[in-house]
MMTF fields as JSON, N, C-alpha, C and O atoms, coordinates in Angstrom:
{
  "mmtfVersion": "1.0.0",
  "mmtfProducer": "UNKNOWN",
  "numBonds": 479,
  "numAtoms": 480,
  "numGroups": 120,
  "numChains": 1,
  "numModels": 1,
  "chainsPerModel": [1],
  "groupsPerChain": [120],
  "chainIdList": ["A"],
  "bondAtomList": [4, 2, 8, 6, 12, 10, 16, 14, 20, 18, 24, 22, 28, 26, 32, 30, 36, 34, 40, 38, 44, 42, 48, 46, 52, 50, 56, 54, 60, 58, 64, 62, 68, 66, 72, 70, 76, 74, 80, 78, 84, 82, 88, 86, 92, 90, 96, 94, 100, 98, 104, 102, 108, 106, 112, 110, 116, 114, 120, 118, 124, 122, 128, 126, 132, 130, 136, 134, 140, 138, 144, 142, 148, 146, 152, 150, 156, 154, 160, 158, 164, 162, 168, 166, 172, 170, 176, 174, 180, 178, 184, 182, 188, 186, 192, 190, 196, 194, 200, 198, 204, 202, 208, 206, 212, 210, 216, 214, 220, 218, 224, 222, 228, 226, 232, 230, 236, 234, 240, 238, 244, 242, 248, 246, 252, 250, 256, 254, 260, 258, 264, 262, 268, 266, 272, 270, 276, 274, 280, 278, 284, 282, 288, 286, 292, 290, 296, 294, 300, 298, 304, 302, 308, 306, 312, 310, 316, 314, 320, 318, 324, 322, 328, 326, 332, 330, 336, 334, 340, 338, 344, 342, 348, 346, 352, 350, 356, 354, 360, 358, 364, 362, 368, 366, 372, 370, 376, 374, 380, 378, 384, 382, 388, 386, 392, 390, 396, 394, 400, 398, 404, 402, 408, 406, 412, 410, 416, 414, 420, 418, 424, 422, 428, 426, 432, 430, 436, 434, 440, 438, 444, 442, 448, 446, 452, 450, 456, 454, 460, 458, 464, 462, 468, 466, 472, 470, 476, 474],
  "bondOrderList": [1, 1, 1, 1, 1, 1, 1, 1, 1, 1, 1, 1, 1, 1, 1, 1, 1, 1, 1, 1, 1, 1, 1, 1, 1, 1, 1, 1, 1, 1, 1, 1, 1, 1, 1, 1, 1, 1, 1, 1, 1, 1, 1, 1, 1, 1, 1, 1, 1, 1, 1, 1, 1, 1, 1, 1, 1, 1, 1, 1, 1, 1, 1, 1, 1, 1, 1, 1, 1, 1, 1, 1, 1, 1, 1, 1, 1, 1, 1, 1, 1, 1, 1, 1, 1, 1, 1, 1, 1, 1, 1, 1, 1, 1, 1, 1, 1, 1, 1, 1, 1, 1, 1, 1, 1, 1, 1, 1, 1, 1, 1, 1, 1, 1, 1, 1, 1, 1, 1],
  "groupList": [{"groupName": "MET", "atomNameList": ["N", "CA", "C", "O"], "elementList": ["N", "C", "C", "O"], "formalChargeList": [0, 0, 0, 0], "bondAtomList": [1, 0, 2, 1, 3, 2], "bondOrderList": [1, 1, 2], "singleLetterCode": "M", "chemCompType": "L-PEPTIDE LINKING"}, {"groupName": "LYS", "atomNameList": ["N", "CA", "C", "O"], "elementList": ["N", "C", "C", "O"], "formalChargeList": [0, 0, 0, 0], "bondAtomList": [1, 0, 2, 1, 3, 2], "bondOrderList": [1, 1, 2], "singleLetterCode": "K", "chemCompType": "L-PEPTIDE LINKING"}, {"groupName": "ASN", "atomNameList": ["N", "CA", "C", "O"], "elementList": ["N", "C", "C", "O"], "formalChargeList": [0, 0, 0, 0], "bondAtomList": [1, 0, 2, 1, 3, 2], "bondOrderList": [1, 1, 2], "singleLetterCode": "N", "chemCompType": "L-PEPTIDE LINKING"}, {"groupName": "PRO", "atomNameList": ["N", "CA", "C", "O"], "elementList": ["N", "C", "C", "O"], "formalChargeList": [0, 0, 0, 0], "bondAtomList": [1, 0, 2, 1, 3, 2], "bondOrderList": [1, 1, 2], "singleLetterCode": "P", "chemCompType": "L-PEPTIDE LINKING"}, {"groupName": "ILE", "atomNameList": ["N", "CA", "C", "O"], "elementList": ["N", "C", "C", "O"], "formalChargeList": [0, 0, 0, 0], "bondAtomList": [1, 0, 2, 1, 3, 2], "bondOrderList": [1, 1, 2], "singleLetterCode": "I", "chemCompType": "L-PEPTIDE LINKING"}, {"groupName": "THR", "atomNameList": ["N", "CA", "C", "O"], "elementList": ["N", "C", "C", "O"], "formalChargeList": [0, 0, 0, 0], "bondAtomList": [1, 0, 2, 1, 3, 2], "bondOrderList": [1, 1, 2], "singleLetterCode": "T", "chemCompType": "L-PEPTIDE LINKING"}, {"groupName": "LEU", "atomNameList": ["N", "CA", "C", "O"], "elementList": ["N", "C", "C", "O"], "formalChargeList": [0, 0, 0, 0], "bondAtomList": [1, 0, 2, 1, 3, 2], "bondOrderList": [1, 1, 2], "singleLetterCode": "L", "chemCompType": "L-PEPTIDE LINKING"}, {"groupName": "TYR", "atomNameList": ["N", "CA", "C", "O"], "elementList": ["N", "C", "C", "O"], "formalChargeList": [0, 0, 0, 0], "bondAtomList": [1, 0, 2, 1, 3, 2], "bondOrderList": [1, 1, 2], "singleLetterCode": "Y", "chemCompType": "L-PEPTIDE LINKING"}, {"groupName": "GLY", "atomNameList": ["N", "CA", "C", "O"], "elementList": ["N", "C", "C", "O"], "formalChargeList": [0, 0, 0, 0], "bondAtomList": [1, 0, 2, 1, 3, 2], "bondOrderList": [1, 1, 2], "singleLetterCode": "G", "chemCompType": "PEPTIDE LINKING"}, {"groupName": "CYS", "atomNameList": ["N", "CA", "C", "O"], "elementList": ["N", "C", "C", "O"], "formalChargeList": [0, 0, 0, 0], "bondAtomList": [1, 0, 2, 1, 3, 2], "bondOrderList": [1, 1, 2], "singleLetterCode": "C", "chemCompType": "L-PEPTIDE LINKING"}, {"groupName": "ASP", "atomNameList": ["N", "CA", "C", "O"], "elementList": ["N", "C", "C", "O"], "formalChargeList": [0, 0, 0, 0], "bondAtomList": [1, 0, 2, 1, 3, 2], "bondOrderList": [1, 1, 2], "singleLetterCode": "D", "chemCompType": "L-PEPTIDE LINKING"}, {"groupName": "VAL", "atomNameList": ["N", "CA", "C", "O"], "elementList": ["N", "C", "C", "O"], "formalChargeList": [0, 0, 0, 0], "bondAtomList": [1, 0, 2, 1, 3, 2], "bondOrderList": [1, 1, 2], "singleLetterCode": "V", "chemCompType": "L-PEPTIDE LINKING"}, {"groupName": "ALA", "atomNameList": ["N", "CA", "C", "O"], "elementList": ["N", "C", "C", "O"], "formalChargeList": [0, 0, 0, 0], "bondAtomList": [1, 0, 2, 1, 3, 2], "bondOrderList": [1, 1, 2], "singleLetterCode": "A", "chemCompType": "L-PEPTIDE LINKING"}, {"groupName": "ARG", "atomNameList": ["N", "CA", "C", "O"], "elementList": ["N", "C", "C", "O"], "formalChargeList": [0, 0, 0, 0], "bondAtomList": [1, 0, 2, 1, 3, 2], "bondOrderList": [1, 1, 2], "singleLetterCode": "R", "chemCompType": "L-PEPTIDE LINKING"}, {"groupName": "TRP", "atomNameList": ["N", "CA", "C", "O"], "elementList": ["N", "C", "C", "O"], "formalChargeList": [0, 0, 0, 0], "bondAtomList": [1, 0, 2, 1, 3, 2], "bondOrderList": [1, 1, 2], "singleLetterCode": "W", "chemCompType": "L-PEPTIDE LINKING"}, {"groupName": "GLN", "atomNameList": ["N", "CA", "C", "O"], "elementList": ["N", "C", "C", "O"], "formalChargeList": [0, 0, 0, 0], "bondAtomList": [1, 0, 2, 1, 3, 2], "bondOrderList": [1, 1, 2], "singleLetterCode": "Q", "chemCompType": "L-PEPTIDE LINKING"}, {"groupName": "PHE", "atomNameList": ["N", "CA", "C", "O"], "elementList": ["N", "C", "C", "O"], "formalChargeList": [0, 0, 0, 0], "bondAtomList": [1, 0, 2, 1, 3, 2], "bondOrderList": [1, 1, 2], "singleLetterCode": "F", "chemCompType": "L-PEPTIDE LINKING"}, {"groupName": "HIS", "atomNameList": ["N", "CA", "C", "O"], "elementList": ["N", "C", "C", "O"], "formalChargeList": [0, 0, 0, 0], "bondAtomList": [1, 0, 2, 1, 3, 2], "bondOrderList": [1, 1, 2], "singleLetterCode": "H", "chemCompType": "L-PEPTIDE LINKING"}, {"groupName": "GLU", "atomNameList": ["N", "CA", "C", "O"], "elementList": ["N", "C", "C", "O"], "formalChargeList": [0, 0, 0, 0], "bondAtomList": [1, 0, 2, 1, 3, 2], "bondOrderList": [1, 1, 2], "singleLetterCode": "E", "chemCompType": "L-PEPTIDE LINKING"}, {"groupName": "SER", "atomNameList": ["N", "CA", "C", "O"], "elementList": ["N", "C", "C", "O"], "formalChargeList": [0, 0, 0, 0], "bondAtomList": [1, 0, 2, 1, 3, 2], "bondOrderList": [1, 1, 2], "singleLetterCode": "S", "chemCompType": "L-PEPTIDE LINKING"}],
  "groupTypeList": [0, 1, 2, 3, 4, 5, 6, 7, 8, 4, 3, 2, 9, 10, 5, 11, 1, 1, 12, 13, 12, 14, 6, 12, 8, 15, 15, 11, 15, 12, 15, 16, 17, 10, 16, 1, 1, 15, 8, 11, 3, 3, 10, 13, 6, 10, 17, 14, 6, 12, 12, 11, 8, 14, 18, 1, 6, 6, 2, 13, 15, 8, 5, 5, 14, 13, 1, 6, 10, 18, 11, 5, 1, 12, 12, 11, 5, 10, 12, 1, 19, 12, 13, 19, 6, 0, 6, 12, 15, 12, 19, 11, 4, 1, 13, 3, 11, 11, 18, 14, 19, 8, 18, 12, 11, 5, 11, 8, 16, 10, 11, 5, 10, 14, 15, 15, 13, 6, 8, 8],
  "groupIdList": [1, 2, 3, 4, 5, 6, 7, 8, 9, 10, 11, 12, 13, 14, 15, 16, 17, 18, 19, 20, 21, 22, 23, 24, 25, 26, 27, 28, 29, 30, 31, 32, 33, 34, 35, 36, 37, 38, 39, 40, 41, 42, 43, 44, 45, 46, 47, 48, 49, 50, 51, 52, 53, 54, 55, 56, 57, 58, 59, 60, 61, 62, 63, 64, 65, 66, 67, 68, 69, 70, 71, 72, 73, 74, 75, 76, 77, 78, 79, 80, 81, 82, 83, 84, 85, 86, 87, 88, 89, 90, 91, 92, 93, 94, 95, 96, 97, 98, 99, 100, 101, 102, 103, 104, 105, 106, 107, 108, 109, 110, 111, 112, 113, 114, 115, 116, 117, 118, 119, 120],
  "secStructList": [7, 7, 7, 7, 7, 3, 3, 3, 3, 7, 6, 6, 7, 2, 2, 2, 2, 2, 2, 2, 2, 2, 2, 2, 2, 6, 6, 7, 7, 7, 3, 3, 3, 3, 6, 6, 6, 1, 7, 7, 7, 2, 2, 2, 2, 2, 2, 2, 0, 0, 0, 0, 0, 2, 2, 2, 2, 5, 7, 1, 1, 1, 2, 2, 2, 2, 6, 1, 7, 2, 2, 2, 2, 2, 6, 7, 7, 1, 1, 2, 2, 2, 2, 2, 2, 2, 2, 2, 7, 4, 4, 4, 5, 7, 1, 7, 3, 3, 3, 7, 6, 6, 6, 7, 7, 3, 3, 1, 7, 7, 2, 2, 2, 2, 2, 6, 6, 6, 6, 7],
  "xCoordList": [-6.715, -5.488, -3.908, -3.671, -3.004, -2.017, -1.327, -1.659, -0.241, 0.217, 1.365, 2.197, 1.061, 2.518, 3.658, 3.988, 4.381, 6.273, 6.569, 6.054, 7.387, 8.257, 9.51, 10.136, 10.067, 11.806, 12.108, 11.495, 12.991, 14.142, 15.188, 15.76, 15.729, 16.962, 17.271, 17.126, 17.774, 18.115, 18.302, 19.155, 17.459, 17.332, 18.45, 18.181, 19.756, 20.815, 21.842, 22.839, 21.594, 21.936, 22.234, 21.345, 22.548, 22.692, 21.534, 20.558, 22.085, 21.159, 20.15, 19.375, 19.412, 18.245, 17.552, 16.451, 18.262, 17.795, 17.488, 16.381, 18.223, 17.949, 17.04, 16.484, 16.496, 15.7, 14.548, 13.628, 14.109, 13.293, 12.316, 11.243, 13.466, 13.188, 12.636, 11.879, 13.514, 12.704, 11.45, 10.866, 11.136, 9.944, 8.849, 7.753, 9.177, 8.315, 7.823, 6.737, 8.918, 9.207, 7.713, 6.904, 7.992, 7.222, 5.828, 4.903, 5.77, 4.376, 3.844, 2.766, 4.808, 4.898, 4.969, 5.729, 3.576, 3.542, 4.434, 4.23, 5.616, 6.303, 6.269, 6.806, 5.898, 6.303, 7.594, 8.342, 8.114, 9.491, 9.913, 9.622, 10.608, 11.527, 12.389, 13.327, 12.711, 13.675, 14.527, 13.96, 15.908, 16.341, 17.144, 17.601, 17.267, 17.673, 17.011, 17.493, 15.46, 14.535, 13.821, 13.499, 13.811, 12.776, 13.273, 12.548, 14.871, 15.441, 15.089, 14.196, 16.049, 15.576, 14.682, 15.49, 13.475, 12.289, 13.216, 13.828, 13.244, 13.792, 12.873, 13.458, 11.505, 10.95, 11.266, 11.494, 11.239, 11.311, 12.692, 12.81, 13.65, 15.5, 15.524, 16.46, 14.742, 14.708, 13.937, 14.681, 13.033, 12.424, 13.662, 14.107, 13.972, 15.245, 16.644, 17.135, 17.066, 17.963, 17.674, 18.551, 16.403, 16.14, 15.967, 16.032, 15.712, 15.004, 16.348, 16.516, 17.206, 18.307, 19.832, 20.896, 19.491, 21.124, 21.946, 22.302, 22.115, 23.473, 24.345, 24.577, 25.132, 26.197, 25.859, 26.666, 24.413, 24.021, 23.657, 23.873, 23.008, 22.81, 23.526, 23.091, 24.638, 25.46, 26.757, 27.59, 26.63, 27.212, 28.918, 29.288, 29.55, 31.029, 31.725, 32.895, 31.051, 32.151, 31.873, 32.52, 30.718, 30.361, 31.428, 32.356, 31.084, 31.96, 31.428, 32.249, 30.521, 30.382, 31.198, 31.997, 31.002, 31.904, 33.501, 34.115, 33.812, 34.966, 35.597, 36.789, 34.677, 35.343, 35.281, 35.634, 34.716, 34.875, 35.736, 36.771, 35.815, 37.693, 37.619, 36.613, 38.861, 38.837, 37.976, 37.143, 38.362, 37.61, 36.306, 35.579, 35.704, 33.748, 33.554, 32.644, 34.78, 34.398, 34.421, 33.469, 35.766, 35.85, 34.914, 34.388, 34.421, 33.087, 31.672, 30.609, 31.898, 30.383, 30.607, 31.108, 30.527, 30.681, 29.505, 29.852, 28.311, 27.063, 26.12, 26.34, 24.532, 23.566, 23.125, 22.567, 23.591, 23.672, 24.143, 23.39, 25.262, 26.151, 26.097, 26.295, 25.775, 25.164, 24.641, 24.947, 23.092, 22.216, 22.033, 21.196, 23.206, 23.421, 23.896, 23.796, 24.604, 25.549, 24.633, 24.722, 23.81, 22.712, 21.772, 21.318, 21.484, 20.666, 21.233, 20.482, 22.601, 23.19, 23.858, 24.19, 23.933, 24.601, 23.868, 24.272, 22.683, 21.655, 22.609, 22.531, 23.964, 24.279, 25.078, 25.786, 25.139, 25.994, 25.129, 25.473, 23.48, 22.776, 22.928, 23.293, 22.771, 23.397, 22.054, 21.113, 21.699, 20.471, 20.513, 21.514, 19.183, 17.731, 17.559, 18.0, 16.772, 15.814, 14.754, 14.11, 14.11, 12.663, 12.035, 12.33, 10.615, 9.548, 8.644, 7.917, 8.687, 7.502, 6.664, 6.843, 5.274, 4.192, 4.579, 5.287, 3.857, 4.012, 5.312, 6.168, 5.662, 7.007, 8.306, 9.032, 8.672, 9.681, 10.666, 10.351, 11.824, 12.841, 13.717, 14.035, 14.075, 15.795, 16.048, 15.343, 18.1, 18.696, 19.476, 19.784, 19.714, 20.31, 19.313, 18.251, 19.604, 18.934, 19.277, 20.375, 18.541, 18.544, 17.573, 16.572, 17.37, 16.247, 15.817, 14.639, 16.49, 15.858, 14.974, 13.796, 15.958, 15.02, 13.958, 13.042, 13.977, 12.889, 11.567, 10.504, 11.803, 10.915, 10.125, 9.023, 10.75, 10.206, 9.685, 9.487, 9.257, 9.107, 7.608, 6.613, 7.637, 6.281, 5.373, 4.463, 6.097, 5.187, 5.467, 4.541, 6.712, 6.708, 8.385, 8.671],
  "yCoordList": [176.511, 177.56, 176.657, 175.767, 177.356, 176.861, 176.466, 177.091, 175.36, 175.183, 176.239, 176.531, 176.756, 177.805, 177.262, 176.14, 178.811, 178.746, 178.78, 179.594, 177.921, 177.796, 178.347, 177.828, 179.191, 179.198, 179.028, 179.484, 178.406, 177.771, 178.31, 178.414, 178.818, 179.615, 180.006, 179.172, 181.234, 181.997, 183.063, 183.197, 184.284, 185.65, 186.444, 187.596, 186.198, 187.183, 186.852, 187.565, 185.419, 185.101, 186.245, 187.048, 186.492, 187.389, 187.055, 187.639, 186.047, 185.313, 185.157, 185.457, 184.623, 184.613, 186.018, 186.232, 186.744, 188.266, 188.593, 189.094, 188.423, 189.143, 188.172, 188.549, 186.889, 185.997, 186.316, 186.172, 186.829, 187.073, 188.638, 188.925, 189.328, 190.602, 190.724, 191.538, 189.216, 189.739, 188.892, 189.032, 187.988, 187.631, 188.188, 187.631, 189.469, 190.423, 191.519, 192.05, 191.562, 192.609, 192.148, 192.837, 190.479, 189.911, 190.292, 190.273, 190.595, 190.207, 188.504, 188.03, 187.968, 186.425, 186.406, 186.884, 185.485, 185.204, 183.949, 183.083, 183.822, 183.026, 182.585, 183.453, 181.734, 180.98, 180.865, 180.038, 181.798, 181.382, 180.67, 181.035, 179.625, 178.795, 179.084, 179.266, 179.285, 179.751, 178.865, 178.031, 178.416, 177.249, 177.362, 176.385, 178.348, 178.771, 178.652, 178.276, 179.127, 179.521, 177.764, 177.149, 177.435, 176.245, 175.055, 174.063, 175.02, 173.769, 173.386, 173.841, 172.229, 171.576, 170.497, 169.608, 170.044, 169.418, 168.285, 168.502, 166.989, 165.627, 165.153, 164.522, 165.313, 165.249, 165.983, 165.478, 166.876, 168.07, 167.607, 167.487, 167.34, 166.963, 165.766, 165.515, 164.996, 163.527, 164.316, 164.091, 164.879, 165.408, 165.862, 165.383, 166.712, 167.815, 166.563, 166.49, 165.82, 164.746, 164.023, 163.698, 163.759, 163.086, 163.704, 163.003, 165.067, 165.919, 166.459, 166.652, 166.689, 167.518, 167.065, 167.457, 166.038, 165.256, 165.96, 167.135, 165.017, 165.873, 166.65, 167.618, 166.306, 167.233, 168.394, 169.228, 168.957, 170.101, 170.748, 171.96, 170.159, 170.671, 170.869, 171.585, 170.507, 170.757, 171.693, 171.408, 173.018, 174.284, 173.783, 173.627, 173.653, 173.315, 174.589, 174.644, 175.754, 177.204, 177.878, 178.896, 177.365, 178.281, 178.43, 177.656, 179.473, 179.384, 178.091, 177.224, 178.0, 176.783, 175.429, 174.906, 174.805, 173.746, 174.444, 174.107, 174.94, 175.7, 175.623, 175.372, 175.869, 175.629, 174.264, 174.04, 173.173, 171.786, 171.385, 171.799, 170.591, 169.528, 169.191, 169.378, 168.294, 167.593, 166.09, 165.509, 165.889, 163.971, 164.372, 163.564, 165.481, 165.858, 165.805, 165.297, 166.539, 166.774, 165.653, 165.135, 164.922, 163.404, 162.67, 162.334, 162.232, 161.61, 161.894, 161.352, 162.884, 163.271, 162.671, 163.541, 161.66, 160.731, 160.173, 159.432, 160.367, 160.032, 160.911, 162.104, 160.143, 161.305, 161.018, 161.833, 159.669, 159.319, 160.164, 160.979, 160.165, 160.953, 162.367, 163.14, 162.816, 164.659, 164.94, 165.727, 163.6, 164.042, 164.47, 165.198, 163.684, 163.696, 164.73, 165.174, 165.504, 166.642, 168.021, 168.991, 167.752, 168.698, 168.944, 170.056, 167.747, 168.062, 168.536, 169.222, 168.408, 168.731, 170.282, 170.992, 170.549, 172.261, 172.536, 172.322, 173.063, 173.756, 174.266, 174.05, 175.344, 176.435, 175.505, 176.15, 174.278, 173.85, 173.434, 172.737, 173.863, 173.687, 174.948, 176.023, 174.965, 175.863, 176.618, 175.836, 177.827, 178.445, 179.506, 179.926, 179.745, 179.423, 177.648, 177.08, 177.334, 175.672, 176.155, 176.666, 176.251, 176.436, 175.722, 175.143, 175.191, 174.04, 174.857, 175.689, 174.626, 175.41, 174.679, 173.527, 175.516, 174.327, 173.477, 173.584, 172.498, 170.879, 170.47, 170.511, 170.143, 169.8, 169.673, 168.693, 170.801, 171.182, 171.216, 170.609, 171.831, 172.119, 172.726, 172.344, 173.784, 174.599, 174.985, 175.276, 174.885, 175.202, 176.639, 176.792, 177.67, 178.871, 179.777, 179.311, 180.945, 182.248, 182.288, 182.733, 181.921, 181.769, 182.867, 182.197, 184.312, 185.159, 184.299, 183.966, 183.748, 183.336, 182.235, 182.204, 181.356, 180.252, 180.462, 179.642, 181.609, 181.808, 182.169, 181.558, 183.225, 183.979, 182.695, 182.88, 181.786, 181.071, 180.108, 179.195, 179.775, 178.821, 179.471, 178.796, 180.478, 181.712, 182.354, 183.184, 181.521, 181.95, 183.148, 183.528, 184.022, 185.098, 185.256, 186.24],
  "zCoordList": [39.232, 40.166, 40.505, 41.322, 39.468, 39.622, 40.845, 41.852, 41.002, 42.42, 42.381, 41.523, 43.787, 44.111, 43.537, 43.151, 43.604, 43.348, 44.713, 45.48, 45.05, 46.074, 45.92, 44.996, 46.49, 46.309, 47.905, 48.87, 47.852, 49.014, 48.934, 47.849, 50.15, 50.478, 51.485, 52.378, 51.885, 53.085, 52.629, 51.751, 53.153, 53.063, 52.997, 52.658, 53.228, 53.012, 52.057, 51.943, 51.098, 50.034, 48.975, 49.26, 48.512, 47.216, 46.005, 45.533, 45.838, 44.663, 44.964, 44.055, 46.326, 46.923, 46.741, 46.234, 47.161, 47.042, 45.806, 45.609, 44.912, 43.327, 43.021, 41.99, 43.446, 42.591, 43.122, 42.317, 44.532, 44.788, 44.388, 43.858, 45.021, 43.625, 42.239, 41.711, 41.652, 40.537, 40.078, 39.004, 41.078, 40.517, 41.371, 41.429, 42.15, 42.942, 41.596, 41.364, 40.989, 39.695, 38.442, 37.821, 38.569, 37.887, 38.187, 37.375, 39.262, 40.047, 40.083, 39.724, 40.545, 40.151, 42.518, 43.361, 42.545, 44.146, 44.103, 43.252, 45.19, 45.274, 46.852, 47.54, 47.432, 48.742, 49.23, 48.708, 50.465, 50.674, 51.699, 52.839, 51.493, 52.62, 53.188, 52.412, 54.389, 55.019, 55.205, 55.911, 54.928, 55.595, 56.832, 57.427, 57.122, 58.255, 59.477, 60.546, 59.149, 60.178, 60.476, 61.493, 58.934, 58.709, 58.365, 58.292, 58.057, 57.739, 56.606, 55.892, 56.357, 55.353, 54.82, 54.554, 54.503, 54.374, 53.665, 52.619, 54.402, 53.838, 52.744, 51.863, 52.579, 51.853, 50.53, 49.431, 50.77, 49.403, 49.089, 47.869, 49.659, 49.293, 48.734, 47.975, 48.925, 48.438, 46.714, 45.76, 46.458, 45.288, 44.389, 43.345, 44.989, 44.081, 43.796, 42.669, 44.733, 44.488, 43.278, 42.477, 43.137, 42.095, 41.032, 40.023, 40.851, 39.754, 39.305, 38.101, 40.068, 39.517, 39.772, 39.292, 40.766, 40.939, 42.138, 42.226, 42.925, 43.893, 43.66, 44.384, 42.373, 41.971, 41.825, 42.235, 41.125, 40.714, 41.811, 41.789, 43.082, 44.235, 45.009, 45.911, 45.113, 46.224, 45.701, 44.841, 46.591, 45.986, 46.575, 47.739, 45.549, 46.172, 46.098, 46.475, 45.592, 45.371, 46.495, 46.743, 47.495, 48.611, 50.044, 50.277, 50.802, 51.957, 52.795, 53.096, 53.047, 54.036, 53.47, 54.247, 52.031, 51.631, 51.888, 52.9, 51.396, 51.64, 53.017, 53.197, 54.017, 55.636, 56.253, 57.411, 55.249, 55.619, 55.969, 55.446, 56.797, 56.506, 55.757, 55.074, 55.27, 54.019, 54.272, 53.577, 55.103, 55.183, 55.131, 54.551, 55.6, 55.429, 53.789, 53.135, 53.346, 51.585, 51.211, 50.628, 51.532, 50.745, 50.969, 49.908, 51.862, 52.211, 51.548, 51.85, 50.557, 49.813, 48.672, 47.959, 48.058, 47.14, 46.306, 45.387, 46.438, 46.124, 46.376, 46.587, 46.364, 46.375, 48.312, 49.047, 48.664, 49.94, 50.714, 51.247, 50.913, 51.775, 51.606, 52.543, 50.176, 49.759, 50.847, 51.742, 50.572, 51.286, 52.92, 53.454, 53.501, 54.855, 55.078, 56.222, 54.029, 54.233, 54.305, 55.058, 53.33, 53.113, 54.254, 54.521, 54.969, 56.084, 57.096, 57.791, 57.565, 58.415, 58.364, 59.314, 56.937, 56.57, 55.357, 54.214, 55.723, 54.647, 53.523, 52.313, 54.548, 53.399, 52.439, 51.666, 52.304, 50.642, 49.838, 48.883, 50.111, 49.343, 48.038, 48.513, 46.946, 45.867, 45.795, 45.938, 45.627, 46.245, 44.833, 44.253, 44.547, 45.203, 44.443, 43.445, 45.457, 45.052, 44.633, 45.55, 43.305, 42.968, 42.718, 41.673, 43.525, 42.703, 42.012, 42.557, 40.844, 40.048, 39.608, 39.212, 39.646, 39.35, 38.343, 37.341, 38.926, 38.091, 38.569, 37.684, 39.541, 40.168, 39.26, 39.421, 38.149, 37.928, 39.026, 40.05, 38.989, 40.184, 39.248, 38.122, 39.924, 39.24, 40.493, 41.458, 40.122, 41.096, 40.474, 39.292, 41.619, 40.791, 40.076, 39.663, 39.936, 39.439, 37.893, 37.561, 37.1, 35.825, 34.934, 34.681, 34.298, 34.293, 33.059, 33.184, 31.701, 30.657, 31.256, 31.61, 31.24, 32.025, 32.854, 32.917, 33.588, 34.713, 33.918, 34.023, 33.133, 31.898, 30.712, 30.196, 30.541, 29.994, 30.594, 29.792, 31.951, 32.759, 33.06, 33.322, 32.997, 33.507, 32.322, 32.311, 31.242, 30.261, 29.582, 28.867, 29.598, 28.973, 28.241, 27.559]
}
C-alpha cells in the first residue's frame, strides 16, 4: 500500500479548493490537514523547509504577508526566522503543501506536475 498523500492548507483558499477538487476528480484519496484548525506540525514544517527551501515555502504575495509590519518582514532572512513566522502565522505558508508517497514535497498546484506524480 502506498503512503497516503497529505494536502496541507486552508479550506477557504482558492488554490487549495482547486487542488482538492482536482484530486477528487482523479479519484485520488488525499488526507487534508487544515492549518486553521490543526495548526502547522513543526516536524513536518522542518521536512518541507529541508525539501523545498524557505524561500519557496514563504508566500510573499499573500494578504497575510502584505499585512505584516515592515519590521516583521525584514526579520525574515533565513530558514530559522521564516520557520518562526510560519509557526506563528500559518497563512504565510504558500498553499497547498503536498506530501506525496515517498516523502516528495510540492508547494502550490501544478496540474502537469501532479499528473506525472500520479503516473498519468
